[in-house]
N, C-alpha and C positions, 0 to 999 in steps of 0.2 A: 793238559786237560782238554777233553773232547768238547768242541763247540756244540751248543744245542742246535738240533736240527730246525731249520726254519719251518714255520707252520705251513703245511701244504695247502695250496688253494684247491678247493673241492667244490663240486656241484652236488654232492651227496647230502641230503637233508640231515641225516642222523649224525654226520661228522662235524656239523657246525655248532658254534655256541649261539645263544639266543641273540646277542648283538650282531653276530655275523649273518644270521638269517635275516634280521631286521634290515641290515644294510643291503643284503643281496636282493631282497624283495623291492628295493627302490629301483633296481635295474631290470628286473624280469618278473612277469606275473604268471608264468607257466610252469606247471609241474608234470612230470611223467610218473604214473603209478603202474609198475609191473605187477601182473597177477598171474599166477600159475596153478600148479596142482602137484600133489604127491600121489602117484598112481602107477599101476603096472604099465610097463612098456615092453611086453613080451619077455622071452627068456634071455634076451641079449643086451637090453638097455637098462639103465638104472631108473629108479622110481622118480627121480627128481627132474627129469628132462624138461617138463613144462615150466617148472619153477626156475631151474637154472637158466633155460633159454630166455625167459622173460627178463630176468635180471641182467643177463649178458647183453641182450638187445638194448635195454634201456641205457646201460653204461656206454656201450659202443655208439649209440646214436647221440647221446649227450656229448661225448668226446668229439664227434665229428661235426657237431653244430658250431656255428660261429658264435663268438661272444656277443652278448651275454648268454651263456648256456642255460638251458632249462634246468630246474631243480629235479633231482631224481629221488623218489621216495623209496624206502625199504620195500622189498617185494612182499606180496601176500602169497604165502606158500601153499595154502589149501584151497581147493575148489570143489565144484559140483561134479563128483566123480562116482556117484552111486552105481552107474552102469558098468563099472569095472569091479564092483564089490566081490564078484566070485573069484577074483585073482588076489591072493594074499599080498599085503603091503600097501594096498590102496587105502588112503585116508580121505574121507569125503565129509563135506559139510552141506547143509541144506541150502536151497535157493534163498530162503528167508534169512538165514544166518549171514550168508555172504553178501546179499544185497543190503542188509541193514548195517553191516560192518563198513562196506564201501560208501554207503550214504553218510554215515556218521563221520568217516574220514574226510569225505568231500566237504561236508559242512564245516568241519574244523579247519580245513585248508582255506575255505572261503573267509573264515574269520581272521585268518592270518594275512589275508590279502591277495591270495591266489585267485585269479580270474579266469584261468584256462586250465583244464585238466585233460591230459591225454592218457587214457588207460591202454597199456600194451598187454593184451591178453594172450598168454601162452597156451591156453587150453580152450579148445573150441566149444566145449559144452558149458563153459562159463558164460558164453556170449549172451544168451537171453537174460540171465541174471544181471550181468554188468550193464547191459543196455537199459534195463529197468532202473537200476540204481542211478545211472547217468541221467535219465529222465527226471527222477525225483530230486536230484541235486540241482539240475537246471530249474526246475519248478520253484524250489524253495530258496536257493541261494542266488538264482538269476545269473549264474556264471556259465561259461562254455565248457561242455564236457563231451568228449568223443571217445569211441572205443574202436581200436584196431585189433581184430582177430585174424589178421592176414589178408584183409580185403585190399590193402595197398600193394600186395605182391603175389597173391596166389596165382593170378593169371600167368605171371612169368614163371613161377616154379613148375607149373604143369607142363611147360614147354621143355623143361630140363629132364623130365622123367618119362619112363615107359609104362608105368603101372597105373591102371585105372582105379579109381576109388582108394587112392593111397592116402589114408586119413589118420593112421595111428601106428607108430613104431615101425613103419615100412620104409620105402625108399627114401622119402624126404627126411623124416626124423633121424633115421640111422645115418644118412649122409651128413646132416648138419652136426650131429654129435661126433662123427668120425673127424670132421674138419677142426673141431676145437677141443675135444676130449677123447682122442682115440683110445686112451688107456681104459676108458669106461665102457667100451664096446666089446662084446664077446661075439665076434663075427662067426665063430665056429658054431654058435647056437642060433644064428639068424635063420628065419624061415620065410617061405613064401605062402602067405594066405591072402591071395588076391580075391577081393570080393566081387561077385557077379550077381546082379539083381535082374529080375524079369522085366523091369520097366526103366526107361530113362528118367522118369519122374522120381525114381528112388535112388538113382546114382548120385553119390555125394558130390561128384565133380561135374555134373551136367548143369548148364546154366538154367535149365528149366525145372530142375528138381525141387521138391518141396522139403521143408524141414520135418524130420521124423526121428523117432527115438527108439532105441532098442538096447537091451542088455548085451554087452559085448560077447559073453559066453554063448549067446544064441547064434552068433554068426562067425565066431572065431574060437578055435580050440586053444591057441597059444596066446591070445590077447593081441596078436599082430593083425592089423587090417591094412594090407598092402603087401609089397614084396621087399623085405629087408635085404635079401641076398643081392639085389642090384645096386645097393648103396656103395658110394665111394666118397673118399675125402674130397676129391676134386669137385664132384657135384656139389658137395656141402659148402665148399668155399665160394663157388658161384652163387649158391642160394643165399648165403649170409651177405655177400656183396650186394645183391639185388635188394634184399629186405632192408638192410641198413640204408642204402641209397634212397629208397622210396620213403622210408619213415623220417629220415633227415629232412627231406623236402617237405613232408607234411608238417613236422614240428616247427621248422623255420618259418613256414608260411603262417602258422598259427601265432607264433611269437611276434612276428612282424606285422600282423594285422590287428589294429585296435578292436576291442570288443564290440563297439558300436558298428563297426564295418563288418565283422563276422556275422552279426545279427541283422545288419542293414537298417537298424533303428536303435534308439536309446531306450533303456528301460526307465 
């Protein structure tokens, strides 16, 4: 008779029983919330890139963290993607819907005993909405909430690529997908749609640029914003290594810092 498999130790919230969550919360007060999108990524990448990458990142980061590891929540698959609506397959929710959902989830986590939430955002245009939700959770639950939309690693990634304004389905995202899911990339359909604007203040990768918004079809025929043809798995492996390294340091520093020290005062 086959022996029953021993219950696997996990950091995934949804895989635990309520007594296991209760016990785990005695050792760690930090949770990672991955948030992505289901939207067009050019003719060569699948629609789930932002969702899959946010989930993959959260799992890899938690695995690399020292014990006690942060709890990892199920990823939010849908995001604010209206600007991609002209390309079929894109599924978008409103800023209000996403912010209210994240707010409710954050308040529920606080009731469970979570005191620190790290939102790993895989879709850049979710950032304003997630930052707003983070503010509201902090205001009402008085817990720590931060949002990483690539700030911890973007400066390093830019040094690995040749393409300016490479922001969507281009050299970066195609490389990172080649590194972990090469079977999902149709490189024979990859295109170069490098964006060039008349002002550095509009360049997406210039440190002096302003935030501005436009429907993708106005500036790209394929949905690609960058140069997907320059992507390689080798670049992608380096990118994942850098991103995971920096986010692990972020997460561990938050886990190991008492809430009152993060805020430098008690509520």
